[in-house]
DSSP file (Angstrom, degrees, kcal/mol; ACC not computed):
  #  RESIDUE AA STRUCTURE BP1 BP2  ACC     N-H-->O    O-->H-N    N-H-->O    O-->H-N    TCO  KAPPA ALPHA  PHI   PSI    X-CA   Y-CA   Z-CA
    1    1 A X              0   0    0      0, 0.0     2,-0.1     0, 0.0     0, 0.0   0.000 360.0 360.0 360.0 130.9   19.4  -17.3   72.4
    2    2 A X        -     0   0    0      1,-0.1     2,-0.1     3,-0.0     3,-0.0  -0.473 360.0-111.9 -73.5 145.1   18.8  -17.8   68.8
    3    3 A X        -     0   0    0     -2,-0.1     2,-0.5     1,-0.1    -1,-0.1  -0.458  34.3-103.7 -74.9 154.8   18.2  -14.8   66.6
    4    4 A X        -     0   0    0     -2,-0.1     2,-0.1     4,-0.1    -1,-0.1  -0.659  39.9-146.4 -78.4 125.6   14.8  -14.2   65.2
    5    5 A X     >  -     0   0    0     -2,-0.5     4,-2.2     1,-0.1     5,-0.2  -0.355  25.2-105.0 -88.5 170.7   14.7  -15.1   61.5
    6    6 A X  H  > S+     0   0    0      1,-0.2     4,-2.3     2,-0.2     5,-0.1   0.895 121.8  51.9 -62.6 -39.5   12.7  -13.5   58.7
    7    7 A X  H  > S+     0   0    0      1,-0.2     4,-2.4     2,-0.2    -1,-0.2   0.894 108.3  51.2 -63.4 -39.6   10.3  -16.5   58.7
    8    8 A X  H  > S+     0   0    0      2,-0.2     4,-2.5     1,-0.2    -1,-0.2   0.900 109.3  50.3 -65.1 -40.7    9.8  -16.2   62.4
    9    9 A X  H  X S+     0   0    0     -4,-2.2     4,-2.8     1,-0.2    -2,-0.2   0.917 110.2  52.0 -61.4 -42.4    9.0  -12.5   62.0
   10   10 A X  H  X S+     0   0    0     -4,-2.3     4,-2.4     2,-0.2    -2,-0.2   0.915 110.1  46.5 -60.4 -43.3    6.5  -13.4   59.3
   11   11 A X  H  X S+     0   0    0     -4,-2.4     4,-2.6     2,-0.2     5,-0.2   0.921 113.2  48.8 -66.8 -43.2    4.7  -15.9   61.4
   12   12 A X  H  X S+     0   0    0     -4,-2.5     4,-2.3     1,-0.2    -2,-0.2   0.917 111.7  50.0 -63.3 -42.3    4.6  -13.6   64.4
   13   13 A X  H  X S+     0   0    0     -4,-2.8     4,-2.6     1,-0.2    -2,-0.2   0.924 111.8  48.8 -62.3 -44.5    3.2  -10.8   62.1
   14   14 A X  H  X S+     0   0    0     -4,-2.4     4,-2.4     1,-0.2    -2,-0.2   0.890 111.8  48.5 -64.9 -38.9    0.6  -13.1   60.7
   15   15 A X  H  X S+     0   0    0     -4,-2.6     4,-2.1     2,-0.2    -1,-0.2   0.909 113.5  46.6 -70.7 -38.2   -0.5  -14.3   64.1
   16   16 A X  H  X S+     0   0    0     -4,-2.3     4,-2.2    -5,-0.2    -2,-0.2   0.925 114.3  47.7 -66.2 -43.8   -0.8  -10.7   65.4
   17   17 A X  H  X S+     0   0    0     -4,-2.6     4,-2.0     2,-0.2    -2,-0.2   0.878 112.8  48.5 -64.3 -40.9   -2.7   -9.6   62.3
   18   18 A X  H  X S+     0   0    0     -4,-2.4     4,-3.0     2,-0.2    -1,-0.2   0.884 109.1  52.9 -68.9 -38.9   -5.0  -12.6   62.5
   19   19 A X  H  X S+     0   0    0     -4,-2.1     4,-2.4     2,-0.2    -2,-0.2   0.920 110.0  48.6 -61.9 -44.4   -5.7  -11.9   66.2
   20   20 A X  H  X S+     0   0    0     -4,-2.2     4,-2.1     2,-0.2    -2,-0.2   0.896 111.8  49.3 -63.2 -38.6   -6.6   -8.3   65.4
   21   21 A X  H  X S+     0   0    0     -4,-2.0     4,-2.5     2,-0.2     5,-0.2   0.930 111.6  48.8 -68.0 -42.9   -8.9   -9.5   62.6
   22   22 A X  H  X S+     0   0    0     -4,-3.0     4,-2.2     1,-0.2    -2,-0.2   0.896 110.6  51.2 -62.4 -39.7  -10.5  -12.0   65.0
   23   23 A X  H  X S+     0   0    0     -4,-2.4     4,-1.7     2,-0.2    -1,-0.2   0.903 112.2  45.9 -62.2 -43.4  -11.0   -9.3   67.6
   24   24 A X  H  X S+     0   0    0     -4,-2.1     4,-2.0     2,-0.2    -2,-0.2   0.869 112.2  50.9 -67.5 -37.8  -12.6   -7.0   65.2
   25   25 A X  H  X S+     0   0    0     -4,-2.5     4,-3.1     2,-0.2    -2,-0.2   0.867 107.9  53.9 -65.3 -38.3  -14.9   -9.7   63.8
   26   26 A X  H  X S+     0   0    0     -4,-2.2     4,-1.1    -5,-0.2    -2,-0.2   0.892 109.1  47.9 -63.3 -39.8  -15.9  -10.6   67.3
   27   27 A X  H  < S+     0   0    0     -4,-1.7     4,-0.2     1,-0.2    -2,-0.2   0.901 115.2  44.3 -70.1 -37.5  -16.9   -7.0   68.0
   28   28 A X  H ><>S+     0   0    0     -4,-2.0     3,-2.0     1,-0.2     5,-1.1   0.896 108.0  59.1 -72.5 -39.2  -18.9   -6.8   64.7
   29   29 A X  H 3<5S+     0   0    0     -4,-3.1    -1,-0.2     1,-0.3    -2,-0.2   0.777  95.1  64.3 -62.4 -25.0  -20.5  -10.2   65.3
   30   30 A X  T 3<5S+     0   0    0     -4,-1.1    -1,-0.3    -5,-0.2    -2,-0.2   0.673 114.3  31.7 -70.2 -14.1  -22.0   -9.0   68.6
   31   31 A X  T X 5S-     0   0    0     -3,-2.0     3,-1.7    -4,-0.2    -2,-0.1   0.492 132.0  -3.0-110.4-108.0  -24.1   -6.5   66.5
   32   32 A X  T 3 5S+     0   0    0      1,-0.3    -3,-0.2    -4,-0.2    -4,-0.1   0.767 129.5  53.4 -65.6 -28.8  -25.4   -7.0   63.0
   33   33 A X  T 3 <S+     0   0    0     -5,-1.1    -1,-0.3     2,-0.0    -4,-0.2   0.283  78.2 126.6 -94.3  14.0  -23.9  -10.4   62.4
   34   34 A X  S <  S-     0   0    0     -3,-1.7    -4,-0.1    -6,-0.2    -5,-0.0  -0.382  72.5 -90.0 -69.9 150.8  -25.3  -12.1   65.5
   35   35 A X        -     0   0    0      1,-0.1    -1,-0.1    -6,-0.1     3,-0.1  -0.250  40.7-123.0 -61.3 145.2  -27.2  -15.3   65.0
   36   36 A X    >   -     0   0    0      1,-0.2     3,-2.2    -3,-0.1    -1,-0.1  -0.368  47.3 -69.2 -78.4 162.8  -30.9  -15.0   64.4
   37   37 A X  T 3  S+     0   0    0      1,-0.3    -1,-0.2    -2,-0.1     3,-0.1  -0.314 124.9  21.7 -53.5 132.9  -33.4  -16.7   66.7
   38   38 A X  T 3  S+     0   0    0      1,-0.3     2,-0.3    -3,-0.1    -1,-0.3   0.302  99.3 113.0  92.6 -11.3  -33.2  -20.5   66.1
   39   39 A X    <   -     0   0    0     -3,-2.2     2,-0.3    54,-0.1    -1,-0.3  -0.675  47.7-162.1 -96.9 151.2  -29.7  -20.4   64.7
   40   40 A X  E     -a   93   0A   0     52,-2.4    54,-3.2    -2,-0.3     2,-0.4  -0.978   8.6-164.2-131.1 144.9  -26.6  -21.9   66.5
   41   41 A X  E     -a   94   0A   0     -2,-0.3    54,-0.2    52,-0.2     2,-0.1  -0.982  20.1-134.7-126.3 118.5  -22.9  -21.4   66.1
   42   42 A X        -     0   0    0     52,-2.6     2,-1.7    -2,-0.4    55,-0.1  -0.451  20.4-123.7 -64.7 140.5  -20.5  -23.9   67.6
   43   43 A X  S    S+     0   0    0     53,-0.1    27,-0.3    -2,-0.1     2,-0.3  -0.422  71.7 115.6 -87.9  65.0  -17.6  -22.3   69.4
   44   44 A X        -     0   0    0     -2,-1.7    53,-3.1    51,-0.2    54,-1.2  -0.862  56.0-136.8-127.0 160.6  -15.0  -24.0   67.3
   45   45 A X  E     -cd  71  98B   0     25,-1.4    27,-2.4    -2,-0.3     2,-0.6  -0.953   9.5-147.6-117.5 137.4  -12.3  -22.8   64.9
   46   46 A X  E     -cd  72  99B   0     52,-2.7    54,-3.2    -2,-0.4     2,-0.6  -0.939   8.4-163.2-109.0 124.7  -11.5  -24.4   61.6
   47   47 A X  E     -cd  73 100B   0     25,-3.0    27,-3.0    -2,-0.6     2,-0.5  -0.918   9.2-164.0-107.3 121.5   -7.9  -24.1   60.4
   48   48 A X  E     +cd  74 101B   0     52,-3.2    54,-3.4    -2,-0.6    55,-0.4  -0.905   9.5 178.4-110.4 132.5   -7.5  -24.8   56.7
   49   49 A X  E     -c   75   0B   0     25,-2.5    27,-3.3    -2,-0.5    28,-0.3  -0.894  29.5-137.8-123.8 158.5   -4.1  -25.6   55.1
   50   50 A X  S    S-     0   0    0     -2,-0.3    27,-1.7    25,-0.2    28,-0.2   0.949 100.4  -2.0 -78.0 -51.3   -3.3  -26.5   51.5
   51   51 A X  S    S-     0   0    0     25,-0.1    24,-0.1    26,-0.1    -1,-0.0   0.576  90.4-117.6-115.9 -18.3   -0.8  -29.3   52.3
   52   52 A X  S    S+     0   0    0     22,-0.1    23,-0.0    25,-0.0    21,-0.0   0.378  99.1  88.1  89.3  -3.3   -0.6  -29.5   56.1
   53   53 A X        +     0   0    0      4,-0.1     2,-0.1     5,-0.0     3,-0.0   0.350  53.3 120.0-107.1   3.2    3.1  -28.6   55.9
   54   54 A X     >  -     0   0    0      1,-0.1     4,-1.8     2,-0.0     5,-0.2  -0.430  66.6-132.6 -66.6 140.8    2.8  -24.8   55.9
   55   55 A X  H  > S+     0   0    0      1,-0.2     4,-2.4     2,-0.2    -1,-0.1   0.891 107.8  53.0 -60.3 -37.6    4.5  -23.2   58.9
   56   56 A X  H  > S+     0   0    0     46,-0.3     4,-2.5     2,-0.2    -1,-0.2   0.856 105.2  55.0 -69.4 -32.6    1.4  -21.0   59.5
   57   57 A X  H  > S+     0   0    0     45,-0.2     4,-2.1     2,-0.2    -1,-0.2   0.959 113.7  40.1 -61.2 -50.3   -0.8  -24.1   59.6
   58   58 A X  H  X S+     0   0    0     -4,-1.8     4,-2.4     1,-0.2    -2,-0.2   0.843 114.0  53.9 -69.1 -33.4    1.3  -25.7   62.3
   59   59 A X  H  X S+     0   0    0     -4,-2.4     4,-2.2    -5,-0.2    -2,-0.2   0.902 109.1  48.7 -63.9 -41.8    1.7  -22.4   64.1
   60   60 A X  H  X S+     0   0    0     -4,-2.5     4,-2.8     2,-0.2     5,-0.3   0.926 111.7  49.4 -63.5 -45.6   -2.1  -21.9   64.3
   61   61 A X  H  X S+     0   0    0     -4,-2.1     4,-2.4    -5,-0.2     5,-0.2   0.945 112.5  47.6 -59.9 -46.5   -2.6  -25.5   65.6
   62   62 A X  H  X S+     0   0    0     -4,-2.4     4,-2.2     1,-0.2    -1,-0.2   0.895 114.3  46.5 -63.3 -40.9    0.1  -25.0   68.2
   63   63 A X  H  X S+     0   0    0     -4,-2.2     4,-2.4     2,-0.2    -1,-0.2   0.908 113.0  47.2 -68.8 -44.8   -1.3  -21.7   69.4
   64   64 A X  H  X>S+     0   0    0     -4,-2.8     5,-2.5     2,-0.2     4,-0.6   0.880 113.5  49.1 -63.8 -37.9   -4.9  -22.8   69.5
   65   65 A X  H ><5S+     0   0    0     -4,-2.4     3,-1.0    -5,-0.3    -2,-0.2   0.941 110.8  51.1 -64.5 -46.7   -3.9  -25.9   71.4
   66   66 A X  H 3<5S+     0   0    0     -4,-2.2    -2,-0.2     1,-0.3    -1,-0.2   0.907 113.5  44.7 -57.5 -44.2   -1.8  -23.8   73.9
   67   67 A X  H 3<5S-     0   0    0     -4,-2.4    -1,-0.3    -5,-0.1    -2,-0.2   0.527 112.6-118.0 -83.1  -4.2   -4.7  -21.5   74.5
   68   68 A X  T <<5 +     0   0    0     -3,-1.0     2,-0.5    -4,-0.6    -3,-0.2   0.736  57.9 155.1  79.0  20.7   -7.3  -24.3   74.9
   69   69 A X      < -     0   0    0     -5,-2.5    -1,-0.2    -6,-0.2     2,-0.2  -0.724  45.3-123.5 -85.1 125.4   -9.4  -23.2   71.9
   70   70 A X        +     0   0    0     -2,-0.5   -25,-1.4   -27,-0.3     2,-0.3  -0.484  47.0 159.6 -68.3 132.3  -11.4  -26.1   70.4
   71   71 A X  E     -c   45   0B   0    -27,-0.2     2,-0.4    -2,-0.2   -25,-0.2  -0.966  38.0-139.9-149.2 163.3  -10.5  -26.4   66.7
   72   72 A X  E     -c   46   0B   0    -27,-2.4   -25,-3.0    -2,-0.3     2,-0.5  -0.956  17.1-153.5-117.2 140.8  -10.5  -28.7   63.7
   73   73 A X  E     -c   47   0B   0     -2,-0.4     2,-0.4   -27,-0.2   -25,-0.2  -0.974  15.6-177.9-116.9 124.5   -7.6  -28.8   61.3
   74   74 A X  E     -c   48   0B   0    -27,-3.0   -25,-2.5    -2,-0.5     2,-0.6  -0.956  19.4-146.1-125.1 142.2   -8.3  -29.8   57.7
   75   75 A X  E >>  -c   49   0B   0     -2,-0.4     3,-1.4   -27,-0.2     4,-1.2  -0.933   9.3-149.6-106.6 119.0   -5.9  -30.1   54.8
   76   76 A X  T 34 S+     0   0    0    -27,-3.3     3,-0.3    -2,-0.6   -26,-0.2   0.835  95.5  54.3 -57.9 -38.4   -7.5  -29.2   51.4
   77   77 A X  T 34 S+     0   0    0    -27,-1.7    -1,-0.3   -28,-0.3   -26,-0.1   0.751 114.3  41.0 -69.2 -23.1   -5.4  -31.6   49.4
   78   78 A X  T <4 S+     0   0    0     -3,-1.4     2,-0.2   -28,-0.2    -1,-0.2   0.562 104.3  77.3-101.4 -11.0   -6.4  -34.5   51.6
   79   79 A X  S  < S-     0   0    0     -4,-1.2     3,-0.1    -3,-0.3     2,-0.0  -0.613  86.2-103.6-100.0 154.9  -10.2  -33.7   52.0
   80   80 A X        -     0   0    0     -2,-0.2    -1,-0.1     1,-0.2     3,-0.1  -0.355  68.0 -66.9 -62.6 159.5  -13.1  -34.1   49.6
   81   81 A X        -     0   0    0      1,-0.1     2,-0.2    -4,-0.1    -1,-0.2  -0.233  60.4-109.6 -54.1 138.0  -14.1  -30.8   48.1
   82   82 A X        +     0   0    0     -3,-0.1     2,-0.2     3,-0.1    -1,-0.1  -0.516  43.2 178.5 -71.0 133.7  -15.5  -28.5   50.7
   83   83 A X    >>  -     0   0    0     -2,-0.2     3,-1.5    -3,-0.1     4,-0.7  -0.729  49.2 -88.4-126.0 178.1  -19.2  -27.8   50.4
   84   84 A X  H >> S+     0   0    0      1,-0.3     4,-2.2    -2,-0.2     3,-1.2   0.871 125.5  63.3 -54.6 -36.7  -21.7  -25.8   52.4
   85   85 A X  H 34 S+     0   0    0      1,-0.3    -1,-0.3     2,-0.2    -3,-0.1   0.763  91.1  65.3 -60.2 -27.2  -22.2  -28.9   54.5
   86   86 A X  H <4 S+     0   0    0     -3,-1.5    -1,-0.3     1,-0.2    -2,-0.2   0.852 115.9  27.1 -62.3 -33.5  -18.6  -28.7   55.7
   87   87 A X  H << S+     0   0    0     -3,-1.2     8,-2.8    -4,-0.7     9,-0.7   0.680 131.5   3.3-107.4 -24.3  -19.4  -25.4   57.4
   88   88 A X  B  <  -B   94   0A   0     -4,-2.2    -1,-0.3     6,-0.3     6,-0.2  -0.988  60.1-129.1-158.5 156.6  -23.1  -25.6   58.3
   89   89 A X    >   -     0   0    0      4,-1.9     3,-0.8    -2,-0.3     4,-0.5  -0.521  39.0-100.7-100.7 179.2  -26.1  -27.9   58.2
   90   90 A X  T 3  S+     0   0    0      1,-0.2    -1,-0.0    -2,-0.2    -5,-0.0   0.565 109.2  75.4 -78.2  -6.2  -29.4  -27.0   56.8
   91   91 A X  T 3  S-     0   0    0      2,-0.1    -1,-0.2     1,-0.0     3,-0.1   0.065 119.8 -93.1 -93.6  24.6  -31.0  -26.5   60.2
   92   92 A X  S <  S+     0   0    0     -3,-0.8   -52,-2.4     1,-0.2     2,-0.6   0.826  82.8 139.7  69.8  32.4  -29.3  -23.1   60.8
   93   93 A X  E     -a   40   0A   0     -4,-0.5    -4,-1.9   -54,-0.2     2,-0.4  -0.900  39.0-158.3-114.4 102.3  -26.4  -24.7   62.6
   94   94 A X  E     -aB  41  88A   0    -54,-3.2   -52,-2.6    -2,-0.6    -6,-0.3  -0.674   4.9-156.1 -80.9 129.8  -22.9  -23.2   61.9
   95   95 A X  S    S+     0   0    0     -8,-2.8     2,-0.4    -2,-0.4   -51,-0.2   0.715  73.7  41.7 -79.7 -20.5  -20.2  -25.7   62.7
   96   96 A X        -     0   0    0     -9,-0.7   -51,-0.2     1,-0.1   -53,-0.1  -0.971  52.4-160.4-133.9 142.7  -17.4  -23.0   63.2
   97   97 A X  S    S+     0   0    0    -53,-3.1     2,-0.3    -2,-0.4   -52,-0.2   0.780  88.5  13.2 -79.3 -33.6  -17.2  -19.6   64.8
   98   98 A X  E     -d   45   0B   0    -54,-1.2   -52,-2.7     2,-0.0     2,-0.4  -0.984  60.2-153.4-145.6 150.4  -14.1  -18.8   62.7
   99   99 A X  E     -d   46   0B   0     -2,-0.3     2,-0.5   -54,-0.2   -52,-0.2  -0.995  12.7-163.0-128.7 128.5  -12.1  -20.1   59.7
  100  100 A X  E     -d   47   0B   0    -54,-3.2   -52,-3.2    -2,-0.4     2,-0.7  -0.945   8.1-150.5-113.2 124.6   -8.4  -19.5   59.5
  101  101 A X  E     -d   48   0B   0     -2,-0.5   -52,-0.2   -54,-0.2   -54,-0.1  -0.828   3.4-164.6 -91.7 114.3   -6.7  -19.9   56.1
  102  102 A X  S    S+     0   0    0    -54,-3.4     2,-0.4    -2,-0.7   -46,-0.3   0.607  80.8  39.1 -78.9  -7.5   -3.1  -20.9   56.7
  103  103 A X  S >  S-     0   0    0    -55,-0.4     3,-1.5   -47,-0.1    -1,-0.2  -0.991  76.8-138.5-141.0 131.9   -2.3  -20.1   53.1
  104  104 A X  T 3  S+     0   0    0     -2,-0.4     3,-0.4     1,-0.3    -1,-0.1   0.613  97.2  69.1 -64.0 -12.5   -3.7  -17.1   51.2
  105  105 A X  T >  S+     0   0    0      1,-0.2     3,-0.6     2,-0.1    -1,-0.3   0.283  73.0  89.9 -90.6  12.4   -4.2  -19.2   48.0
  106  106 A X  T <   +     0   0    0     -3,-1.5    -1,-0.2     1,-0.2    -2,-0.1   0.204  51.6 104.2 -88.7  16.4   -7.0  -21.2   49.5
  107  107 A X  T 3         0   0    0     -3,-0.4    -1,-0.2     1,-0.3    -2,-0.1   0.684 360.0 360.0 -75.4 -16.7   -9.7  -18.9   48.4
  108  108 A X    <         0   0    0     -3,-0.6    -1,-0.3     0, 0.0    -2,-0.1   0.430 360.0 360.0 -94.3 360.0  -10.8  -21.2   45.6
């Protein structure tokens, strides 16, 4: 059995932290953040990576695939700039239930 490396521990910690965040967001979303009448939210997850080579980007894709969660994976360097239309259309239709940033520097 191979020893757990520092990078493996970091990935495991990130996955557990993100799962906890998703669980807390889900509980909040059932209350005040619930869709209003006429609004729709697709039950898909968007995984965003900067280059597509980040270990967390590939770890998220593997885990979501393993769990059977529908998702889209987009690489910021390869995509046109993200706009509001990337995430929702004008008819009150959100394309994603959750967005996962594989890299903390993707906030811009």
